[in-house]
Steps between C-alpha positions, in 0.01 A plus 500: 500500500581601856631260761168517692296410192732210419476367854120526495479315169725219625294468821174475304647237269629300797160506677318387185730199477497412868146570621319227301738240640522604864168672566218409261554129446514381861192697595295368211628146544424498871153635444439236236614220727298623793180528297528186289675255729450594864131581476388150381716341768334721757149401390588132473638507855188667635259279308680186619440609858125519424478144368208280620559326833378159381834364376698336779773391257582863422498587869744222579725603216511861614578386854788287376634791299478719806698249705758457227545876489600489866763234435856622447661373182874443527736474205761355735317178579435590864164379623343587837572235759203314642515468878259296709412473867556179693138403431551543125308827465654785303723742687343846471788730598767626264667724759626198698518124453415207732866438583528861623226453758567402861350456844608788722701427812293659776742411780643850526595728787275801449682710763851429375700823483858598416617724783681800348835538677745632241460840337407341165224295662363803682507705180308227315250456784419868540479548124225238489328654803500838328350347185236327711348822640337642181363162390347436844336844501370460145365143508416456872264197507460460123700180499422396143622827350802500730586144399481579128732801534730301726536222243576740214795625706603166649545348154767758408803405720522139385493604135760775550729279709470208259568725202812657654634162613437372147710780352769446765515130411547592133765762572706284735446166322388335823206310643247669727446214744136485393421847635386635164230236483409541868446874467303467176285233668431751776397766248270258317345381826425860603344565159274199543382651830390806303330292229306322776376819663397641162255211468326627815516879464599748231707808590352846450658746256678693774643177643637414157653848485663441839647173371650680200661762722617270779633231271691751290667656804559172685649318201761767438577546869541127557707465184746762627498350851581152367786636290638685802451230764322168432506411870318824585248439222423149623470623859247763393294233324522279808344775710242573229396136510476516879248781457317295237461214750360748755259645242365159403464408867277805543315394185431160657376659824242706312388194306457308825303770680268558204622847405573364152297244310670163469417440134581177312857468378553574130574206272850624419594485870353151544710366213819696576520401869321164456229605742177305561213589269297656783780734614426860594679832497634424847678192368651709222626766740653227718709357216598846376614595849709182508659597168584845635658345809721282281601802290582679825733219607663471157591868478629522857703186429642656181600811695661290776713314245645825370533656844725208593735585211377241250332531162158359427647242263695352791177368658245289309177691449182353653323447167134402514499499878167681531 
């Protein structure tokens, strides 16, 4: 017998032994299960949906099952906390709690401006002015779209700064003076601005694409800038917030002259800023502008601390000041 014939015989013997186990059995078993087990379940499920409508007990039971399916079962003994309003009604927001709400301080100086004198200040100022040109040309008087894009960018610096200060605190085994929390509060506050505007208008697909592009570029650029010079990074944000105050002032002018409809304020804004129930979009823009003014002051203050040769941890952070 030649080597080729021997190899062919061994291959045939191997396939006869292996094929029933690895090929035939699973196919037949699967087909059997699908025809004998899955098909009755399918028909039972469809027939149960066609049951007569005259049995309220069954309806109630199915509703309870549906609600229980939405509940999250936890092996770890953690149950969702129940939070109530001051009047005893259930709190309806999971993204923030009653103790995180506040009444905005509207006593702000809208025209407050940090005069750029040093080279670093001028560099930060003209960087922001250069970034302002394309957004002004693109959005023009579309304040709602401009505000949504603005908030997706404005929420980045606080998160980046807080993250890097967090890592610095871990590396150097030192306190941050509360600045980690202050910057993360700023980021969360900016995000809540965006969540509020999304209740009023939804961005178009191309605006979402712009957010992807701008946020990706801005995050990395700001990350590098903060690593290189935190005082420059905070100064840039201070000037960005100055432009935000100007933008929201223009927003208010168009609401006052009737160019934009002054729609009712969304419920999330009423609860977050503790606004009256009959508040309007104008009231929302007022409190958001106040927030931006406070972020402006915080970031210029942070830059001033470092320009004077100190570290942020040397000065207590203004936590919760907005």
